[in-house]
C-alpha positions in Angstrom: -0.3 -0.2 -0.1 1.1 3.8 -0.6 -0.2 7.0 -0.6 -1.7 8.0 -3.3 -1.3 11.7 -4.1 -3.8 14.2 -5.5 -4.3 14.3 -9.0 -3.8 17.6 -9.1 -1.8 19.6 -7.2 -3.3 21.6 -4.5 -2.9 25.1 -6.2 -5.7 23.9 -8.0 -8.2 23.5 -5.3 -8.6 27.2 -5.3 -8.4 27.9 -9.1 -10.9 24.5 -9.8 -12.7 24.2 -6.8 -14.3 28.7 -6.6 -14.4 28.5 -10.5 -16.0 25.7 -11.5 -17.5 24.3 -8.7 -18.9 27.4 -7.6 -19.4 29.1 -11.2 -21.3 32.5 -10.8 -24.5 33.0 -12.3 -26.0 28.8 -11.7 -28.5 27.7 -9.6 -27.2 26.0 -6.0 -27.9 22.6 -7.5 -26.2 23.2 -10.8 -22.9 24.2 -8.5 -23.2 21.1 -6.1 -23.4 18.7 -10.0 -20.9 20.8 -10.8 -19.3 19.7 -7.9 -19.8 16.9 -7.8 -18.7 15.8 -11.7 -15.4 17.6 -11.5 -14.4 15.9 -8.1 -15.3 12.8 -10.3 -13.3 13.8 -13.3 -10.4 14.8 -10.6 -10.3 11.6 -9.2 -10.9 9.4 -12.6 -7.0 10.4 -13.7 -6.1 8.3 -10.7 -8.3 5.3 -11.6 -5.8 2.6 -12.9 -3.5 3.4 -10.0 -6.4 2.5 -7.6 -7.1 -0.7 -9.2 -3.5 -1.6 -9.6 -3.2 -0.8 -5.3 -3.8 -3.6 -2.4 -7.6 -2.7 -2.4 -9.6 -5.4 -3.9 -11.1 -3.3 -6.0 -11.3 -4.1 -10.4 -11.5 -1.0 -12.8 -15.5 -1.0 -12.7 -15.4 -1.5 -8.7 -13.7 1.5 -8.4 -15.4 3.6 -10.7 -18.9 2.7 -8.7 -17.2 3.3 -5.5 -16.0 6.9 -6.6 -18.9 7.5 -8.3 -21.2 7.0 -4.8 -19.0 9.1 -2.7 -19.0 12.1 -5.2 -22.8 12.2 -4.9 -22.2 13.1 -1.4 -21.3 16.3 -2.8 -24.4 17.1 -3.8 -25.5 17.1 -0.5 -22.8 19.3 0.8 -25.1 22.3 1.5 -27.7 20.4 4.0 -25.3 17.3 5.3 -21.6 18.6 4.6 -20.4 16.1 6.8 -21.3 12.7 5.2 -19.0 13.9 2.4 -16.3 14.6 5.0 -16.6 11.3 6.6 -16.8 9.8 2.8 -14.0 10.6 2.1 -12.6 10.0 5.8 -13.2 6.3 4.5 -11.2 6.8 1.2 -8.3 8.1 2.7 -8.4 4.8 5.4 -9.4 2.2 2.0 -7.9 4.8 -1.0 -5.6 6.6 0.3 -7.1 9.3 -1.9 -7.2 12.8 -1.3 -9.5 14.1 -3.2 -12.7 14.0 -2.1 -12.0 15.5 0.8 -10.5 18.6 -0.3 -14.6 19.4 -1.7 -15.3 17.8 2.0 -13.2 20.4 3.9 -13.9 23.4 1.3 -17.9 22.5 1.8 -17.6 22.1 5.8 -16.1 25.8 5.9 -18.4 27.2 2.9 -21.8 26.0 4.8 -20.8 25.9 8.4 -19.1 28.5 9.6 -15.3 28.2 10.7 -15.7 26.6 14.0 -16.5 23.5 12.3 -14.1 23.6 9.5 -10.7 24.3 12.0 -13.1 20.8 13.7 -12.9 19.2 10.2 -9.6 20.0 9.4 -7.9 19.4 12.7 -10.1 15.5 13.2 -8.9 15.3 9.0 -5.2 15.5 10.2 -5.4 13.4 13.4 -7.4 10.8 11.2 -4.2 10.9 8.4 -1.6 10.6 10.9 -3.1 7.5 12.2 -3.9 5.9 8.6 0.1 6.9 7.3 1.8 6.2 10.5 0.2 2.7 11.8 2.8 -0.2 12.4 3.6 -1.9 9.6 3.7 1.2 6.7 5.8 -0.1 3.6 7.6 2.8 3.1 10.3 4.3 5.1 8.9 7.2 7.9 11.0 9.4 6.9 9.2 9.4 3.8 6.0 9.2 5.2 6.7 11.9 7.1 7.7 14.0 4.0 4.9 13.2 2.5 2.3 14.0 5.3 3.8 17.8 5.8 4.1 18.3 2.4 1.1 16.6 0.9 -1.7 16.1 3.3 -1.5 19.4 5.7 -1.4 21.4 2.9 -4.6 19.9 1.2 -6.3 20.3 4.3 -5.4 23.7 5.2 -6.0 24.9 1.7 -9.6 23.9 1.2 -10.6 25.0 5.0 -9.7 28.3 4.7 -11.1 29.0 0.7 -14.3 27.4 2.0 -14.1 29.7 5.1 -13.3 33.1 3.4 -16.5 32.2 0.7 -18.7 31.7 4.0 -17.4 34.7 5.6 -18.1 36.1 1.7 -21.5 35.0 1.6 -22.1 36.1 4.6 -21.1 39.6 4.0 -23.0 39.9 0.6 -26.0 38.7 2.5 -25.7 41.0 5.2 -25.5 43.7 2.1 -28.8 42.6 0.3 -30.8 42.9 3.8 -29.4 46.2 4.0 -30.0 47.1 0.9 -33.5 46.0 1.3 -33.8 47.6 4.6 -33.3 51.1 2.5 -36.0 50.4 0.0 -38.2 49.5 2.9 -37.5 52.2 5.5 -37.7 55.1 2.2 -40.8 53.6 1.0 -42.5 53.8 4.8 -40.8 57.4 4.9 -42.2 58.4 1.3 -45.9 56.9 2.9 -45.3 59.2 5.2 -44.4 62.4 3.4 -48.1 61.3 1.2 -49.4 61.1 4.6 -48.1 64.8 5.7 -49.2 65.8 2.1 -52.7 64.3 2.8 -53.0 66.7 5.7 -51.9 70.0 4.6 -54.2 70.0 1.5 -57.2 67.9 3.0 -57.0 69.6 5.9 -56.9 73.1 4.1 -60.0 72.2 2.5 -62.2 71.2 6.0 -61.3 74.0 7.7 -62.7 76.1 4.7 -65.4 74.2 4.5 -66.2 74.4 8.4 -66.1 78.1 7.8 -68.0 78.4 5.5 -70.7 75.7 7.1 -70.5 78.3 10.2 -71.6 81.5 8.4 -73.7 79.8 6.5 -75.8 78.1 9.9 -75.4 81.5 11.0 -76.8 83.5 8.1 -79.8 80.6 8.4 -80.4 81.0 12.4 -84.0 82.1 11.5 -84.5 79.2 9.1 -85.4 75.1 8.9 -82.2 74.6 7.3 -79.7 76.1 10.7 -79.9 73.0 12.1 -78.7 71.4 8.9 -75.5 73.8 8.2 -74.6 73.2 12.2 -74.2 69.6 11.7 -72.8 70.1 9.1 -69.7 72.8 9.9 -69.3 70.1 13.3 -68.8 66.6 11.1 -66.4 68.9 9.1 -64.7 69.9 12.5 -64.7 65.9 13.8 -63.4 64.7 10.5 -60.6 67.9 10.7 -60.2 66.8 14.2 -59.9 63.4 13.2 -57.3 63.3 10.5 -54.7 65.3 12.9 -55.1 62.2 15.2 -54.0 59.8 12.1 -51.1 61.7 10.9 -49.7 62.4 14.8 -45.9 62.7 12.9 -46.7 65.2 11.1 -43.3 67.8 12.2 -42.4 71.1 11.0 -42.3 69.6 7.4 -44.0 72.0 4.4 -46.3 70.2 2.0 -44.0 68.8 -0.7 -44.3 71.9 -3.5 -47.1 71.1 -6.7 -45.3 72.0 -10.5 -45.0 76.0 -10.4 -42.0 74.4 -7.9 -40.4 72.3 -10.7 -39.4 75.8 -12.3 -37.3 76.1 -9.3 -36.0 72.8 -9.0 -34.5 72.8 -12.7 -32.5 76.5 -12.0 -31.0 74.4 -8.7 -30.1 71.3 -11.5 -28.7 73.9 -13.8 -26.5 75.4 -10.5 -25.3 72.5 -9.8 -24.3 71.7 -13.6 -26.5 69.9 -15.4 -28.7 71.6 -17.4 -32.9 70.9 -17.2 -34.7 71.3 -20.8 -38.4 71.6 -18.9 -41.8 71.7 -21.4 -44.9 71.6 -18.9 -48.6 71.4 -20.3 -50.7 73.9 -19.1 -52.8 71.6 -18.4 -50.6 69.7 -15.2 -51.6 72.8 -13.0 -55.5 71.8 -13.3 -54.2 68.3 -11.3 -54.9 68.2 -7.8 -52.2 69.1 -5.1 -51.7 65.4 -4.0 -51.2 65.0 -7.7 -48.8 68.0 -8.4 -47.1 67.0 -5.0 -46.2 63.9 -7.1 -45.6 65.3 -10.2 -42.6 67.7 -8.1 -41.5 64.2 -6.1 -40.3 62.6 -9.9 -39.0 65.1 -11.2 -37.1 65.7 -8.5 -35.6 62.4 -8.0 -34.8 62.2 -11.4 -32.6 65.0 -11.0 -31.1 63.8 -7.8 -30.6 60.1 -10.0 -29.0 62.2 -13.1 -26.8 64.7 -11.2 -25.0 61.2 -9.4 -24.8 59.3 -12.2 -24.6 62.0 -15.4 -23.3 65.0 -13.8 -23.2 68.0 -17.0 -25.5 66.0 -19.4 -28.6 67.6 -20.6 -31.6 66.7 -19.1 -34.8 66.0 -20.6 -38.2 66.4 -18.6 -41.5 66.5 -19.9 -44.6 67.1 -18.3 -47.9 66.8 -20.4 -51.5 65.5 -20.9 -51.9 61.8 -22.7 -55.2 61.1 -22.6 -56.7 60.3 -19.3 -52.8 60.4 -17.1 -50.8 63.3 -17.0 -47.4 62.0 -18.7 -44.5 62.8 -16.8 -41.1 61.6 -18.9 -37.5 62.7 -17.1 -34.7 61.2 -19.6 -30.7 62.3 -19.7 -27.7 60.8 -21.7 -25.3 58.6 -19.7 -21.4 59.2 -20.3 -19.5 56.6 -21.9 -18.2 53.7 -19.0 -20.9 54.6 -16.1 -21.9 51.9 -14.6 -24.8 49.8 -15.2 -27.5 50.0 -12.4 -30.9 48.1 -12.9 -33.8 49.8 -13.0 -37.2 51.0 -10.5 -35.8 49.0 -7.5 -31.8 50.2 -7.8 -32.0 52.7 -5.1 -33.9 53.7 -1.9 -34.5 56.7 -3.7 -36.8 55.5 -6.7 -39.0 52.8 -5.1 -39.7 55.7 -3.3 -40.7 58.0 -5.8 -42.5 54.9 -7.4 -44.8 54.2 -4.2 -45.5 57.5 -4.5 -47.2 57.3 -8.0 -48.1 54.0 -7.0 -50.2 55.4 -4.1 -52.2 57.9 -6.6 -53.4 55.1 -8.9 -50.3 55.3 -11.7 -47.6 53.4 -12.9 -43.7 54.4 -13.1 -41.1 52.1 -15.5 -37.7 52.8 -15.6 -35.5 51.8 -18.8 -31.8 52.0 -18.9 -30.1 51.9 -22.7 -26.0 51.9 -22.8 -26.4 55.4 -23.6 -29.5 56.9 -22.2 -31.5 56.8 -19.1 -35.3 57.3 -19.0 -38.1 57.3 -16.3 -41.6 57.7 -17.4 -44.7 58.0 -15.0 -48.5 57.7 -15.5 -50.9 59.5 -13.5 -54.5 59.7 -13.3 -56.1 63.2 -13.7 -58.4 62.2 -11.4 
């Protein structure tokens, strides 16, 4: 019996294992299948040596045993210890060190640092007991050299790469959760902003309704309609109080400006280095205050995004009637080499802008081409 070195140097574990077994863009199941097939292909290179060794295996038997062993990698996400124990059995029976590389990587990748360290220590202890048993045919010096030069680096490197991948997965998941939290917070803030605007706009109308109904009730004091006007005044007053109670976090923020504030936005953007061409249909002034606030919010967010990612480019802003809707279109060219970003879900600001439009029954789409970016929002006239 003799030590069967890994068919490929352990340096190829990084280049092959990380690039093939964990190929980006593939589904988890496809990655597991690819890892199992890669391990089987590497061990198949040493199939003649395995059948020639003293292990009672012929060519077909060795192929079946290796296939069954590699199939444990299909369970490496849920049961990485199954592949690990099988790899230890392969070391004791076949002196095969390929499967243990994938097994240690899987333990580190899907169970973390502590499990990887424990698995590595167990692997080294088992290898010592196997390679240093009495009666080993090779000289002890050669066995020690093989152990220190091959067995130890294989285990340590495989575990280290797995731990690094595990930490990378944690960082990526944390970033995804932070991005999701930012979008949710932005949507919630936009809903609060809409509620404040409702309070400001509707509350103003309720105040006028209360005052007018009180005036009418005084004028109709001697008529049969006096009681009706008084009830109308009380109802308007109670509605205003309920509105105040519902929107408790009003603060000191002023209401979102309407379409009259677009000119000031365009001037501010021009002073910041991004000139704006504003084309506005006069019918936009007839929109309700909440819809005007939505128009302002869409244009404001688009100008902010353009200033971040296309500074210096001219921004085209159009607000016009389009059948039963008002169409808000904001587009700008993109500088060469601008980083790609996904449309609507790309950031929290765009998500809040879309929430504002949806709250009024409208739609918002964002389209990116290699040289331009356009946001189109449709709002019903209401």
